[in-house]
N, C-alpha and C positions, 0 to 999 in steps of 0.2 A: 160723587157721580162721575162716571167715565164720559169723556168727550169723544164723540165719533170723529173718525178721520175724515178730512174733507173729501167730498166726492171728486172723482177724476173729471177732467174737462170733458164735456159732452162733444161729440163730433158736430161740426157745423152743418146746418141744414141745406145750403145751396146744392151740394152734390146730390143729395137725396131728392131734392125738388127737381133738379135737372133730370135725374134718372126716371122719375115718374112723369116727366113731361108737363110739369105744372107752371113753369116760368118761361115766358117768351124770351128769346135772345134779344137784347136791346140793340138798336142802331149804334154803330161804332164799335161794338164788341167783335172780337175775332170770330169768324164763322166756325162752328164745330166741324171737325173732320168728317168728311163724307166720302165713302168708297163703296159704290153699289154696282150691281150688274144690270145692264140694260137688257131689253127683250131679245136682242140679237146676240147676246153674249159679250158685248163690248163692256169693258170695265171703265167706269166713270169715276174719276177722283177730282175733287175740287182743287187739290194742289196742282194738278196738271193744267188747270185753266188759269191759274193765278198769273197776273201780268199780261193776259191776252184777251180774256172775255169776262163778261159779267153774267154769272149763272142766275137764272130765274127758276126757282124750285117750287113746283106746284104739288103740294101734298094732298092726296085724294083719299076720301073715305071709302068710296065704292065706284067702280067703273060700270056698274049697272044702274046707278042713279041718274035719271035724265038731267038733273041739275048739274052733276059733275061732268056729264058728257057735253052739255051745252057750254060749260065753262071752258073745257078743253078746246072745243071747236072755235070759241072766241079767240083763243090764243093762236090756233092754226090760221084763222082768217087774217091775223095781223103779224104773222111770223116774220115776213120780210121786213117789217118795220123794226121788230126787235133785233134782227140781224143788222140793220142799218145803224142801230144804236150800240152795236158791239156786244149784244147780249145773246145768250144761248138758253133755250127753254128746255126744261126736263119735267115730266110728270113722274110722281113717286107714289107707289101704292104697295100694299102688302101681298100682292098676288105673285105667283111664281112666273118665271120668265115665259113659259109656254103660253100661259093665259094672257100675259101682257102682250105677247106677239100677236095673238088673235085679236085683241082689242085694238092695237095700233093699226093692224091691217084693215079691220072692219071700219074704223073711224077715219082712215086715210090720213093719219097724222104725220107730219113731216119732222117731228122731234121724238127723241127717245122717251120710253117709259122705263123707270128703274124699279127693281125689286127691293123692297125694304123689309127684310124678315123681322118679325116681332115688333115692327114700327120703331126700331132702334134709332134710325135717323130722325124720324118725326119727334121722338122723345128728346133727342139732343137739342132740338130747336124749340121745345116747348109746345109741340103740336100733336101730342098723343093724349089719348083718353086714359086716365089713371088706372093702373092695374089691368089694362086690356091690351090685346095684341094688335088692335087696329089704331091707325092714326086718325086724325080729324082733318078737315079741310083747312088749308092755310097756304100762304104764299110767302116766300123769302126771296129777297134780292141781295146778291152778294157783289161787292165791288171788285174791281180788278186787283186791288191790294189785299183781298181776302177778308175784309171786314164787312159786317152786315150793314146794308143800306136800309132795309125794311124787313119786318117780320110781323105778319098779321094772321090772325085766325079768320076762318070763313073764306068765302070765295071773293077775293078782292077783284073789283072790275078791271078788265084788261087795260082800259084807258088810264086808270089811275097809275098802274105800273109803268105804262109808256110815258106818262107825264113825269114820273119820278126819274126815269132814265134820261128823258129829254133835259130835265133841269140839271141832272148830273153833268151833262155835256153842254149845257147852255143853249139847247135847241128847243124848238116848239114842235109838238107832235102834230102832223098834218091830219086832215080829215080822214075818216074811216074809209079804207079802200075796199074794193070788191073782194069777197072771200077767195082765197087760193084754193084751187081744186086740183087734185091729183089727176094725171092722165088716166084715161080709161084702161083698166087692166094693169096699171102699174103697181109695183110692190114697194112700199116705202122702206121695207127692210133693206133693200138693195139700192136705195137712191144714191148713195155716195160711195159705193164700192165697186170693185171690178171682179167680184166673186161670181163664178158660174158653176153649175152642177154638171157632173158627168157620171157615168156609171163605172163600175169597177173594171170592166173590160177595157173601156177607153182609157182609164187611168193606167192600167198595166201597159197599154200601148205607148202612152207618153213616157213611161219609165224606160222604154227601149230606145227612145230617141237620144241622140247625142247633142243635138243643137235645136232648141235649148235643152239644157240638162235640168231634169226635174228632181226635187227632193220629196220623198214620201214621208209625211209627218203623221205618226200614230199618236193620237191624243187620248187614247183610252187609259183607264187606270192601270197601275203596274201589274196587278194580278192578271188582267185580261191580256195585256201585252206579253207577259211571260208565258201564258198558256199557248198562244200561237200568234205569229205576226209574219207578214211578208218579209222575205229576205232583204236586208239592207235598210229597213224602215228606221227612221230616227224617232225616238220615243221622248215626247214631252207631254205629260198629262195636262189636260185642259186647265185644271186649277193652278198649275204652275206656269202656264204660258205667259201671263202678264209679267212675271219676274224673269223669264228666261228667253223671251222672243228675240232678245238682242244676240243670242247665240246663233241665230239664222240671219244671214245678210238680207237686207231689204230688196236687193236685186235678184234674190233667189226665186226660182219658179217652184211653188209649193203645192203639193197635193195633200189635202187634209183628209185623214181617215179615222173613223170611229166605228162603233159596233153597228149602228143602223143609219148613220148619216146626220143625226141631230147634233151631237156634240162637235162633230167636225165642221158643221155649218157655223156654229158659234165660234170655233177656232178660226175659221176662214174669215168670218166677218171681223173678228178682232184684229187679225193680221192686216186686213185691208184698212182698218181704221187707224192703224199706226204707221201706214205708209207703204205696205207691201203692194206691189202693182200687179203681180201675176200669181193669183191664188185660185185654186179650184177645190171643190168639195165633192167627195165620192158619195153620191146620193144613196146608193144601196148599201154602203158600208162594208164591213169586213165579211158580212154574210154573202156578198156577191163576188168576193175576190176569188180568182182561180186557185183551186187547191185548198181553200179554207175549209175547216171542219164545219159540219152542218150546224152544230150547236156546241158552245163552250161548256154546256152542262151535261152533255152526253157522256156515257162511260167509255166511249171509244177513244183510243189514243189518236191524237190529232196527226194528220199527215205532215210530212216535213214541209217547211216553208216553200212556197212557190219560188222558183229560181228566176231572178231577173238580174241584169247587170248590176254589180255593186254600186251603191250610191256614193261611195267615197270619191268617185271620179268627178263629182260636182265641186 
């Protein structure tokens, strides 16, 4: 009788379990990597917060669910206390950034909402529904050293997380304070930035100034930039900006330009979030620029770029 060759070693289950989002990350374990885009285009990475802040990650199933909304508003009401304890709060959901922006504005939230495509971040923390694209509710607290302090499914009470953070610092959480309310008409997307909107004609006028000197930054895709762009525009696509913004000095006065003003707003918000103090967004985009073709899809040959003083003088 022939003897069968021994079976090869089977792969261990933990990676598969983690991929399916079945096992919660345990306290004391290193926090899984997280790099997500906020509703305003800001890139949020846990590694950038290490040694400075304690991230509180709120994973959401739906921003239409009244229970989820009430949970978020509870954190908004106590946001100043989280800040006192050295923590920063983020909501995380599987909605695209434009939808997240609308929800944040509607709810008046003072913290970012992050886009988690396919619930990949939720899965890495064990907070996803198996074989589904949506995450489930849960809360994670990460210490300044990058290790997990707590990871729970369901809507953890706000006061429980405050008590955890207080114990971490040896302090006691004070009584619940009055809810924080945004000023009437305020836009939380711009609460911590110096970004302002201008139209294309005003942007063109700024480029003609010599003091201060403005840099025109085209953040469109390479194909759109190659088809037509204003003379002297610096090209850095939006998705490359987080890795290349250091090519622009933080003291530079920057005009962000995109096709219709949406991507350039994200770029401007991102630059402001990393320390740029003088950033403006061209609200009407390339379509309003003097001399721009009416449509990049038309069969007409585009006119030559509009002539402005060369930007190399900056």
